[in-house]
MARNU-144822 format. One line per 10 residues: their letters; for each residue x, y, z of N, C-alpha, C. Coordinates in pm, 1 decimal, decimal comma, padded with zeros to 6 digits. Example, Ala and Ser with C-alpha at 12.3 -4.5 7.8 and 13.67 -1.06 7.14 Angstrom:
MARNU-144822
AS = 01319,0 -00569,0 00780,0 01230,0 -00450,0 00780,0 01320,0 -00330,0 00780,0  01285,0 -00225,0 00708,0 01367,0 -00106,0 00714,0 01290,0 00003,0 00787,0
This chain:
MARNU-144822
MSTPALLAYV = -04131,3 10136,5 05770,0 -04152,0 10190,3 05634,0 -04299,3 10172,6 05604,2  -04356,2 10277,5 05548,4 -04499,8 10272,9 05517,9 -04521,2 10183,5 05397,9  -04641,5 10142,3 05377,1 -04674,8 10051,9 05268,9 -04646,4 10111,2 05133,4  -04678,9 10239,6 05107,1 -04646,2 10295,6 04974,4 -04496,1 10298,9 04950,7  -04423,0 10330,2 05053,6 -04276,7 10334,8 05035,4 -04220,7 10195,0 05008,6  -04276,1 10089,7 05070,3 -04229,9 09953,8 05051,4 -04257,5 09907,8 04908,6  -04373,2 09941,2 04858,6 -04407,1 09902,5 04721,3 -04315,8 09969,9 04620,9  -04285,8 10097,4 04652,5 -04196,4 10169,8 04562,7 -04057,0 10105,5 04562,1  -04011,2 10058,5 04676,1 -03878,9 09995,9 04686,5 -03876,2 09864,7 04609,2  -03982,8 09788,2 04616,1 -03988,9 09660,0 04543,7 -03992,0 09683,7 04393,4
DELLTPDADV = -04067,9 09785,6 04354,4 -04071,8 09817,8 04210,6 -03934,1 09857,8 04159,1  -03859,8 09926,5 04244,7 -03725,1 09970,8 04203,8 -03630,0 09850,6 04186,4  -03650,2 09754,2 04275,4 -03564,7 09634,6 04264,1 -03598,6 09552,0 04139,7  -03723,2 09548,4 04103,9 -03765,2 09466,9 03989,6 -03743,8 09536,4 03855,8  -03722,1 09668,6 03858,7 -03702,1 09742,0 03733,2 -03561,8 09712,3 03681,7  -03543,9 09672,2 03553,7 -03406,8 09643,6 03501,3 -03326,5 09768,9 03492,7  -03193,4 09753,2 03516,0 -03102,5 09867,4 03515,6 -03076,4 09904,7 03371,0  -03104,7 10030,8 03341,0 -03089,2 10077,2 03202,9 -02944,5 10082,1 03161,9  -02851,3 10095,6 03260,9 -02708,5 10109,1 03226,5 -02643,2 09975,5 03190,9  -02709,5 09870,9 03228,4 -02652,8 09736,1 03201,0 -02694,6 09691,0 03063,7
APASPASPPV = -02599,6 09668,0 02978,5 -02627,8 09626,7 02839,8 -02674,2 09481,9 02838,8  -02771,5 09460,5 02755,7 -02818,2 09320,4 02748,1 -02707,1 09226,2 02699,9  -02712,2 09107,8 02752,6 -02608,6 09009,5 02713,9 -02623,6 08972,3 02568,0  -02511,5 08978,0 02500,7 -02511,8 08946,2 02356,2 -02514,8 08794,0 02338,3  -02583,9 08753,0 02238,1 -02588,9 08606,6 02214,1 -02451,0 08550,5 02182,5  -02437,9 08427,4 02211,0 -02307,7 08364,1 02185,7 -02276,1 08366,3 02037,9  -02153,7 08405,5 02010,8 -02112,1 08417,3 01871,3 -02096,1 08277,4 01812,2  -02135,4 08262,7 01684,7 -02127,3 08130,5 01621,6 -01982,5 08085,5 01608,1  -01958,3 07953,5 01605,6 -01821,3 07903,3 01591,6 -01762,6 07939,3 01457,0  -01634,9 07968,8 01460,9 -01565,7 08008,1 01338,1 -01533,5 07881,4 01259,0
ERDLPPLPKP = -01572,4 07878,0 01132,9 -01543,8 07765,1 01046,3 -01405,2 07779,7 00986,5  -01325,7 07674,7 00991,4 -01191,7 07675,6 00934,7 -01184,1 07572,2 00821,8  -01096,6 07600,2 00726,3 -01077,1 07506,9 00615,0 -00992,6 07388,0 00662,4  -01052,2 07270,2 00665,6 -00983,8 07148,6 00707,1 -00958,7 07058,7 00585,8  -00849,4 06982,5 00584,3 -00825,6 06892,5 00469,9 -00933,8 06786,3 00462,2  -00971,9 06751,0 00340,3 -01079,1 06650,5 00325,9 -01035,7 06515,4 00383,6  -01130,3 06444,9 00439,4 -01103,2 06312,0 00493,1 -01076,3 06213,1 00379,0  -00981,0 06121,4 00398,5 -00953,9 06023,1 00291,5 -01072,4 05928,9 00271,6  -01092,0 05894,4 00145,4 -01202,0 05804,9 00114,4 -01166,9 05663,2 00160,3  -01261,4 05593,6 00215,1 -01233,0 05456,0 00259,7 -01198,7 05366,3 00140,9
APAIVPVARP = -01096,9 05281,8 00161,6 -01055,7 05189,2 00055,8 -01163,5 05084,6 00033,5  -01179,7 05043,9 -00092,9 -01282,3 04941,0 -00118,0 -01249,2 04811,9 -00045,9  -01348,5 04749,1 00005,5 -01329,2 04623,6 00079,4 -01281,9 04514,4 -00015,4  -01183,0 04435,4 00029,2 -01129,2 04325,3 -00050,6 -01205,1 04199,0 -00013,5  -01276,1 04148,8 -00109,7 -01354,6 04027,7 -00087,1 -01274,9 03909,1 -00140,7  -01234,6 03814,1 -00055,0 -01157,7 03699,4 -00104,7 -01239,0 03614,7 -00200,4  -01173,4 03574,3 -00309,2 -01239,0 03491,1 -00408,8 -01227,6 03345,5 -00366,6  -01337,2 03280,1 -00359,2 -01336,9 03139,7 -00318,2 -01278,8 03054,5 -00429,2  -01176,7 02976,7 -00397,2 -01114,5 02888,2 -00493,9 -01148,6 02743,7 -00459,3  -01171,0 02663,7 -00560,9 -01200,8 02523,2 -00528,6 -01080,0 02456,3 -00465,7
SIQSPVRTPV = -01101,7 02394,0 -00354,1 -00992,3 02327,5 -00283,4 -00965,7 02192,3 -00346,6  -00837,4 02163,3 -00366,5 -00795,8 02035,3 -00422,7 -00729,4 01956,6 -00311,6  -00792,8 01855,7 -00265,8 -00742,0 01776,7 -00155,2 -00704,8 01637,7 -00205,8  -00584,6 01597,3 -00172,5 -00542,0 01462,0 -00207,5 -00608,0 01362,5 -00113,1  -00640,1 01244,4 -00163,9 -00705,4 01146,8 -00075,7 -00617,1 01110,9 00042,3  -00677,4 01103,3 00158,0 -00603,6 01070,2 00279,9 -00577,3 00920,4 00281,9  -00450,4 00883,8 00304,3 -00413,4 00742,9 00309,6 -00355,9 00709,4 00445,1  -00391,4 00595,9 00491,7 -00334,6 00547,5 00617,4 -00193,5 00498,2 00590,7  -00109,9 00487,2 00694,9 00025,8 00434,1 00673,0 00026,2 00296,6 00608,5  -00072,2 00214,9 00643,6 -00078,5 00082,3 00583,5 -00106,3 00092,3 00434,0
QMAQAIADKV = -00198,0 00183,4 00394,6 -00229,2 00199,1 00253,6 -00110,2 00253,8 00176,3  -00037,4 00350,7 00237,4 00080,3 00404,8 00170,1 00186,8 00297,7 00154,0  00206,9 00218,3 00259,0 00306,7 00112,1 00249,4 00267,3 00010,5 00143,3  00137,2 -00021,2 00136,2 00091,2 -00116,4 00037,3 00107,5 -00061,9 -00103,4  00081,3 00069,5 -00120,6 00099,5 00130,6 -00251,6 00244,4 00123,2 -00296,1  00336,0 00151,5 -00202,2 00478,6 00143,5 -00234,4 00516,0 -00000,2 -00268,9  00464,6 -00094,9 -00188,9 00496,7 -00235,4 -00214,7 00444,8 -00280,6 -00349,9  00323,4 -00234,2 -00389,2 00268,3 -00270,5 -00519,2 00354,8 -00218,3 -00632,5  00408,0 -00092,4 -00617,4 00495,0 -00037,3 -00720,6 00624,3 -00116,0 -00731,8  00679,2 -00153,6 -00615,7 00803,0 -00231,4 -00617,3 00779,6 -00368,2 -00679,4
DAATAATTAP = 00666,1 -00432,9 -00645,0 00635,8 -00563,5 -00702,5 00617,5 -00554,3 -00853,0  00551,2 -00445,5 -00897,7 00529,3 -00428,3 -01041,1 00661,3 -00407,4 -01114,4  00749,6 -00325,4 -01054,9 00879,3 -00301,4 -01118,0 00963,3 -00427,9 -01120,7  00958,5 -00506,0 -01011,7 01035,0 -00631,1 -01007,3 00982,5 -00731,6 -01108,6  00848,9 -00739,5 -01118,4 00790,4 -00832,3 -01214,4 00826,6 -00795,2 -01356,9  00835,6 -00662,2 -01383,2 00867,8 -00618,0 -01518,0 01011,0 -00652,7 -01556,2  01101,6 -00656,8 -01458,0 01242,3 -00682,1 -01487,5 01279,1 -00829,6 -01473,7  01193,7 -00910,2 -01408,8 01224,3 -01051,3 -01389,3 01115,3 -01139,0 -01449,7  01066,1 -01101,2 -01565,3 00964,7 -01182,0 -01630,9 01023,9 -01316,7 -01668,7  00958,1 -01429,0 -01629,0 01014,0 -01561,7 -01656,1 01022,5 -01589,0 -01806,1
TGRWLRMTVD = 01135,9 -01641,5 -01849,3 01155,9 -01686,5 -01986,2 01240,8 -01813,1 -01981,0  01288,1 -01861,0 -02095,8 01377,3 -01976,5 -02098,7 01302,7 -02108,4 -02105,8  01366,6 -02214,5 -02058,1 01311,8 -02350,0 -02063,1 01273,6 -02394,4 -01922,0  01159,2 -02462,8 -01914,4 01103,6 -02499,9 -01785,0 01068,5 -02648,1 -01783,3  01089,7 -02711,7 -01666,5 01054,7 -02852,1 -01645,8 00915,8 -02857,8 -01583,5  00823,7 -02923,9 -01655,4 00685,6 -02933,4 -01606,0 00666,6 -03065,9 -01533,5  00597,2 -03056,7 -01421,2 00571,7 -03175,1 -01338,5 00427,5 -03169,1 -01288,2  00381,5 -03283,3 -01239,7 00242,6 -03295,6 -01195,6 00237,5 -03324,3 -01046,6  00147,7 -03255,9 -00978,1 00115,8 -03284,4 -00838,5 -00033,4 -03311,6 -00833,7  -00068,3 -03437,5 -00811,6 -00206,6 -03482,7 -00822,6 -00251,8 -03458,0 -00966,2
SDHYAVELLR = -00347,1 -03366,8 -00988,5 -00391,4 -03338,9 -01125,8 -00352,7 -03198,6 -01172,0  -00273,8 -03128,0 -01090,8 -00231,1 -02992,9 -01125,9 -00088,9 -02995,0 -01181,6  -00058,4 -02893,2 -01261,5 00071,1 -02886,4 -01328,2 00151,6 -02767,8 -01274,8  00277,9 -02794,5 -01248,7 00371,4 -02693,0 -01200,6 00500,3 -02705,0 -01281,3  00582,5 -02600,7 -01273,2 00707,7 -02602,9 -01348,1 00813,1 -02523,6 -01272,3  00937,5 -02566,9 -01285,0 01052,7 -02495,5 -01230,0 01149,9 -02470,0 -01344,9  01227,0 -02365,4 -01330,7 01321,7 -02330,7 -01435,8 01424,5 -02442,1 -01452,5  01449,0 -02480,8 -01577,3 01537,0 -02594,4 -01603,1 01679,1 -02567,3 -01555,0  01722,4 -02444,0 -01555,7 01856,4 -02411,3 -01508,7 01873,7 -02442,3 -01360,5  01763,8 -02447,5 -01285,1 01769,8 -02477,4 -01141,8 01765,6 -02627,3 -01113,5
VQEVTRMAPI = 01733,3 -02706,4 -01212,2 01719,2 -02851,1 -01192,3 01855,9 -02916,8 -01207,2  01896,5 -02992,7 -01105,9 02022,6 -03066,1 -01110,0 02003,6 -03205,2 -01170,4  01897,2 -03271,8 -01130,4 01865,9 -03402,6 -01188,4 01727,4 -03446,9 -01143,3  01678,9 -03551,0 -01208,8 01550,2 -03611,8 -01174,7 01576,3 -03759,4 -01146,3  01535,7 -03805,0 -01028,4 01560,9 -03943,5 -00988,4 01429,8 -04014,5 -00955,8  01436,8 -04145,5 -00957,3 01324,5 -04225,8 -00909,3 01323,5 -04223,7 -00756,8  01227,0 -04290,3 -00700,9 01218,8 -04297,4 -00555,8 01343,9 -04362,8 -00498,8  01394,9 -04305,0 -00391,6 01515,1 -04355,8 -00325,4 01485,3 -04367,8 -00176,8  01566,0 -04443,4 -00104,4 01544,7 -04452,8 00041,1 01554,8 -04314,3 00106,0  01454,5 -04283,9 00189,5 01448,0 -04154,2 00256,8 01447,9 -04178,3 00407,1
VAMRGAANAV = 01541,0 -04115,9 00476,8 01551,5 -04128,1 00622,3 01473,7 -04013,1 00686,0  01378,8 -04047,7 00772,5 01297,2 -03945,3 00838,0 01383,0 -03858,1 00927,9  01341,5 -03733,6 00942,1 01412,5 -03636,4 01024,5 01322,8 -03597,4 01141,0  01373,0 -03615,8 01263,1 01292,9 -03587,5 01381,7 01272,3 -03435,7 01394,2  01148,8 -03396,8 01425,4 01116,6 -03255,5 01446,2 01108,3 -03173,9 01320,0  01104,9 -03239,0 01203,4 01098,7 -03165,1 01076,9 00956,4 -03115,8 01051,0  00944,4 -03020,1 00960,3 00813,4 -02967,0 00923,5 00730,7 -03073,7 00853,4  00600,7 -03047,8 00841,7 00509,2 -03146,5 00786,0 00542,6 -03180,8 00642,0  00592,0 -03083,6 00567,1 00621,4 -03107,1 00425,6 00754,0 -03178,7 00404,4  00835,4 -03192,7 00508,4 00966,9 -03256,8 00496,4 00950,4 -03406,8 00517,0
LGAMNLRGRI = 00984,8 -03484,9 00413,6 00976,3 -03630,5 00424,9 01098,0 -03687,5 00495,8  01211,6 -03623,7 00476,7 01335,5 -03671,7 00536,3 01452,5 -03631,9 00448,5  01555,5 -03715,0 00449,0 01675,8 -03685,5 00369,6 01717,5 -03810,2 00295,4  01775,6 -03789,3 00176,5 01826,7 -03900,3 00096,8 01973,8 -03877,6 00065,9  02041,5 -03986,7 00033,5 02183,6 -03982,1 00000,5 02196,9 -03977,4 -00151,1  02243,1 -03863,7 -00201,4 02261,6 -03847,2 -00345,3 02411,6 -03845,5 -00374,5  02465,4 -03969,1 -00400,3 02606,9 -03985,2 -00431,3 02695,9 -03920,4 -00325,2  02665,4 -03950,1 -00201,5 02744,8 -03901,0 -00090,1 02703,8 -03765,2 -00037,6  02602,3 -03705,6 -00095,0 02554,8 -03574,8 -00049,1 02415,1 -03589,7 00009,9  02396,4 -03536,8 00132,1 02267,0 -03545,8 00199,6 02174,4 -03437,0 00145,2
VPVFDLGRWL = 02060,1 -03479,7 00091,2 01964,7 -03387,1 00029,5 01830,2 -03401,5 00100,1  01777,4 -03293,5 00158,6 01642,6 -03301,4 00217,5 01537,4 -03314,0 00108,3  01435,4 -03394,0 00136,6 01329,5 -03419,8 00039,5 01197,5 -03365,4 00094,2  01129,8 -03287,5 00010,9 01002,5 -03226,6 00048,9 00890,4 -03285,6 -00035,2  00775,8 -03302,7 00026,9 00654,8 -03341,5 -00046,1 00591,3 -03213,1 -00098,8  00602,8 -03191,7 -00229,3 00550,7 -03067,3 -00286,5 00400,0 -03058,1 -00271,1  00332,0 -03170,9 -00274,3 00186,8 -03170,3 -00257,4 00145,5 -03121,4 -00119,7  00214,4 -03167,2 -00015,5 00183,0 -03119,9 00120,1 00205,6 -02969,7 00132,6  00316,8 -02925,4 00080,6 00348,7 -02782,2 00095,0 00247,5 -02694,2 00022,3  00197,9 -02742,7 -00090,6 00099,1 -02665,9 -00167,0 -00041,7 -02682,7 -00112,2
GAGEVVPDER = -00060,0 -02774,9 -00017,8 -00193,1 -02799,2 00035,5 -00279,6 -02882,2 -00056,7  -00216,2 -02958,0 -00146,8 -00290,7 -03039,7 -00243,0 -00297,8 -03185,6 -00201,9  -00247,3 -03220,5 -00084,4 -00247,3 -03358,5 -00040,2 -00113,7 -03425,3 -00063,9  -00096,6 -03540,8 -00003,9 00030,3 -03612,5 -00014,3 00049,6 -03671,5 -00154,3  00175,8 -03673,8 -00196,0 00210,3 -03738,2 -00322,4 00228,2 -03887,7 -00297,5  00163,6 -03968,0 -00377,5 00173,8 -04113,4 -00363,7 00305,2 -04158,9 -00426,9  00394,0 -04223,1 -00351,5 00524,6 -04264,7 -00406,4 00514,0 -04393,1 -00489,0  00450,4 -04383,6 -00606,1 00433,8 -04501,9 -00690,2 00537,8 -04502,5 -00801,3  00513,5 -04582,2 -00905,6 00610,4 -04595,7 -01014,4 00627,4 -04465,5 -01093,8  00525,2 -04384,7 -01096,4 00534,9 -04260,4 -01173,5 00601,3 -04148,2 -01093,9
ARIVVVERNE = 00602,9 -04160,1 -00963,4 00656,7 -04052,3 -00879,4 00805,9 -04031,7 -00907,2  00846,9 -03906,1 -00894,4 00985,7 -03870,5 -00916,7 01029,1 -03769,3 -00810,1  01161,3 -03765,9 -00788,3 01220,4 -03664,2 -00701,0 01301,2 -03570,8 -00789,6  01257,2 -03446,0 -00794,9 01325,0 -03345,2 -00876,2 01421,1 -03269,7 -00784,8  01550,4 -03281,6 -00811,1 01652,2 -03215,3 -00729,9 01681,2 -03079,3 -00791,4  01655,6 -02974,8 -00713,4 01676,4 -02838,5 -00762,9 01772,2 -02764,5 -00669,6  01828,7 -02658,1 -00724,2 01919,1 -02573,4 -00645,7 01838,9 -02458,5 -00584,6  01852,1 -02440,8 -00453,7 01784,1 -02331,3 -00383,5 01884,1 -02266,6 -00288,4  01918,8 -02142,5 -00321,1 02009,4 -02065,6 -00234,8 02137,4 -02143,1 -00203,9  02201,9 -02194,2 -00309,6 02330,3 -02263,1 -00300,5 02322,5 -02394,3 -00222,5
ELIGLLVTAV = 02204,3 -02453,6 -00218,4 02189,1 -02586,7 -00158,2 02096,9 -02668,5 -00246,5  02100,1 -02797,7 -00229,6 02016,6 -02887,2 -00308,6 01901,0 -02936,3 -00223,0  01782,1 -02938,4 -00282,6 01664,2 -02993,2 -00216,3 01592,0 -03082,4 -00317,5  01520,0 -03181,4 -00266,1 01444,4 -03270,7 -00352,5 01295,7 -03244,2 -00341,8  01227,4 -03244,4 -00456,6 01082,8 -03223,5 -00460,8 01016,8 -03352,4 -00504,6  00938,1 -03411,7 -00417,0 00863,5 -03531,3 -00453,5 00737,2 -03488,1 -00526,8  00722,0 -03535,1 -00652,4 00606,6 -03497,9 -00735,3 00541,2 -03625,2 -00787,0  00417,9 -03611,1 -00833,7 00343,1 -03725,1 -00884,1 00405,3 -03779,5 -01012,3  00449,8 -03689,8 -01099,9 00511,4 -03730,9 -01225,1 00585,1 -03612,3 -01284,9  00677,7 -03641,4 -01374,4 00746,0 -03537,6 -01451,5 00694,2 -03546,8 -01594,8
DDVFPLVEGA = 00648,3 -03436,5 -01649,5 00582,6 -03438,2 -01780,2 00680,3 -03413,3 -01894,8  00729,2 -03289,5 -01905,2 00813,4 -03254,9 -02018,9 00887,9 -03125,5 -01991,2  00959,9 -03079,9 -02092,2 01029,7 -02950,8 -02088,2 00969,6 -02863,5 -02197,6  00936,5 -02739,7 -02161,7 00877,2 -02649,3 -02261,2 00948,1 -02513,9 -02257,2  00953,8 -02446,1 -02370,7 01012,6 -02311,4 -02373,6 00908,9 -02207,4 -02331,9  00955,8 -02100,7 -02273,6 00867,7 -01993,1 -02228,4 00918,4 -01862,8 -02288,1  00833,7 -01798,5 -02366,7 00871,1 -01673,5 -02431,5 00822,6 -01556,2 -02346,9  00881,1 -01441,0 -02369,0 00844,7 -01322,0 -02291,2 00701,4 -01281,0 -02321,5  00629,6 -01242,9 -02217,2 00491,2 -01198,0 -02232,3 00389,7 -01309,9 -02228,7  00433,9 -01435,0 -02206,8 00341,2 -01547,8 -02206,0 00301,6 -01590,2 -02065,7
VEEFRVPGPQ = 00326,9 -01504,9 -01967,1 00299,6 -01538,8 -01827,3 00187,4 -01450,8 -01774,7  00088,7 -01513,4 -01712,5 -00021,5 -01442,1 -01650,5 00000,2 -01437,5 -01499,4  -00059,7 -01338,1 -01435,3 -00046,7 -01326,0 -01290,0 -00124,6 -01437,0 -01222,2  -00067,8 -01486,9 -01113,9 -00133,6 -01593,9 -01039,1 -00116,6 -01569,0 -00890,8  -00227,6 -01575,3 -00815,2 -00224,7 -01558,0 -00670,2 -00301,0 -01671,2 -00603,9  -00258,6 -01702,5 -00482,9 -00328,8 -01806,1 -00407,0 -00465,1 -01751,9 -00365,2  -00574,3 -01823,4 -00391,5 -00705,9 -01775,7 -00347,3 -00712,2 -01765,0 -00195,5  -00788,7 -01667,3 -00149,0 -00804,5 -01650,9 -00004,4 -00793,9 -01505,4 00034,7  -00847,3 -01471,3 00153,0 -00845,0 -01330,5 00195,8 -00706,7 -01278,1 00225,0  -00611,7 -01364,9 00260,8 -00478,1 -01321,1 00296,0 -00375,7 -01398,6 00214,7
RRNIDRAFLG = -00266,6 -01330,1 00180,8 -00159,7 -01393,5 00107,0 -00081,6 -01486,0 00200,9  -00052,7 -01604,3 00152,8 00024,7 -01698,1 00231,8 00171,4 -01690,2 00190,8  00256,6 -01755,0 00268,7 00399,3 -01751,5 00238,8 00430,3 -01815,9 00104,5  00356,6 -01920,3 00066,5 00386,1 -01988,8 -00058,5 00357,3 -01900,6 -00179,2  00280,7 -01794,4 -00158,8 00249,5 -01705,4 -00269,7 00376,1 -01641,9 -00326,6  00478,9 -01627,7 -00243,3 00603,9 -01567,4 -00291,0 00674,8 -01656,6 -00391,3  00644,8 -01785,7 -00390,7 00709,9 -01878,2 -00482,5 00641,9 -01884,2 -00618,0  00526,1 -01820,3 -00634,0 00452,7 -01825,6 -00760,0 00494,0 -01709,8 -00849,3  00550,0 -01742,3 -00963,5 00591,3 -01639,9 -01059,5 00481,0 -01605,0 -01158,0  00383,6 -01689,5 -01170,3 00274,8 -01665,4 -01264,7 00225,0 -01797,8 -01319,2
IARPGSTPTV = 00143,5 -01788,3 -01421,4 00086,6 -01908,0 -01482,9 00105,7 -01898,9 -01634,4  00152,1 -02008,6 -01693,1 00169,2 -02018,1 -01838,0 00076,5 -02127,6 -01891,5  00057,2 -02126,8 -02024,6 -00033,7 -02224,4 -02085,0 00031,1 -02293,3 -02205,7  00142,3 -02362,3 -02183,8 00202,0 -02435,8 -02296,9 00113,5 -02552,8 -02336,9  00082,6 -02561,7 -02465,9 -00006,5 -02668,4 -02510,3 -00145,2 -02656,3 -02451,7  -00186,6 -02533,4 -02415,8 -00320,1 -02505,1 -02358,6 -00339,0 -02567,5 -02221,3  -00228,8 -02609,6 -02157,3 -00237,4 -02667,6 -02023,0 -00193,2 -02564,2 -01920,3  -00281,4 -02518,7 -01832,3 -00240,4 -02420,5 -01730,7 -00131,1 -02478,3 -01641,2  -00019,5 -02406,3 -01631,3 00095,7 -02452,2 -01554,7 00144,8 -02339,8 -01465,8  00152,4 -02364,3 -01335,4 00199,1 -02263,8 -01241,0 00350,8 -02266,6 -01237,1
LLDARALFD = 00412,8 -02149,9 -01254,6 00558,0 -02138,0 -01252,6 00604,4 -02114,0 -01110,4  00700,2 -02193,5 -01064,9 00751,0 -02184,7 -00928,7 00892,6 -02129,0 -00929,4  00920,6 -02042,6 -00833,4 01054,7 -01990,9 -00813,2 01125,2 -02084,2 -00714,4  01224,4 -02157,3 -00763,2 01292,2 -02255,1 -00677,0 01360,3 -02188,9 -00557,8  01397,8 -02060,4 -00571,5 01467,3 -01993,2 -00462,0 01373,5 -01960,1 -00347,1  01242,5 -01959,5 -00371,2 01145,8 -01924,5 -00266,8 01066,5 -02043,5 -00216,1  01101,6 -02162,8 -00259,0 01027,3 -02280,6 -00214,7 01056,2 -02311,0 -00067,7  00951,0 -02343,1 00005,1 00958,9 -02391,7 00143,5 01017,4 -02287,5 00238,9  01004,2 -02157,8 00206,9 01049,5 -02053,5 00298,9 00955,9 -02044,1 00418,2
C-alpha cells in the first residue's frame, strides 16, 4: 500500500462514526418519598442520690450491743429495793439483801478444806448443817479479813444453799428506795467475774455502799 493510501486508511479509522449516537449521560437517581426517621430519644441521665450507709459493725460489736441492751433491760426490771444488811470489809462498805440473810454469827470453829479455792476458809457446823465459809475480803481482792472480836460470819442463801461470808464487821440495816442506786463497775480494762455480783452503789447516810447479789457471789 502506498503511503498516501495508508494515511487515508488511518484517518478513516480515527474518524468517529456518524451513525453511532453519542452515549447519553447516566440518568440521575429517582428520588422516592421515604418515611421520616424517628427522632432519637433524649438521653436519661441518672440523678445522683446521697447514699445512706449504716455503720459497719463487727460480730463482736453487734454481740456487745445486744448484750448492753439486755443488761439495760434487766437492770430496769430488777432495780434493787427493800432492806439491806450493811457490812464492812477493811474500810469499805458492802451490803446484801436482808431477805437473803439467814443469820449473823460470831467466829466459829472452821475446818479447812483440802484443794479449796483461795477465798474458801473451810466449813463450819451450823446446828448440824455444814456451811462453807468464804473470806469476802480475799474474793474482792481487798486483803484478808482479820478474825477479831468485831468480825462476823454472815450466813446467806445462794442458789438454795447456805454459805458464810467472813466480814470485818456488821454495821446496820438500811432501806433502799427505787432510783437510789448508781451504776458500779470494777476498775480495769476487762470485766472480772466478780463484776456480775455488783448490783450498783447506794449512799445511805452519805456512806458509799456496794450492793452485792448473793446469788452471784463466788461464781
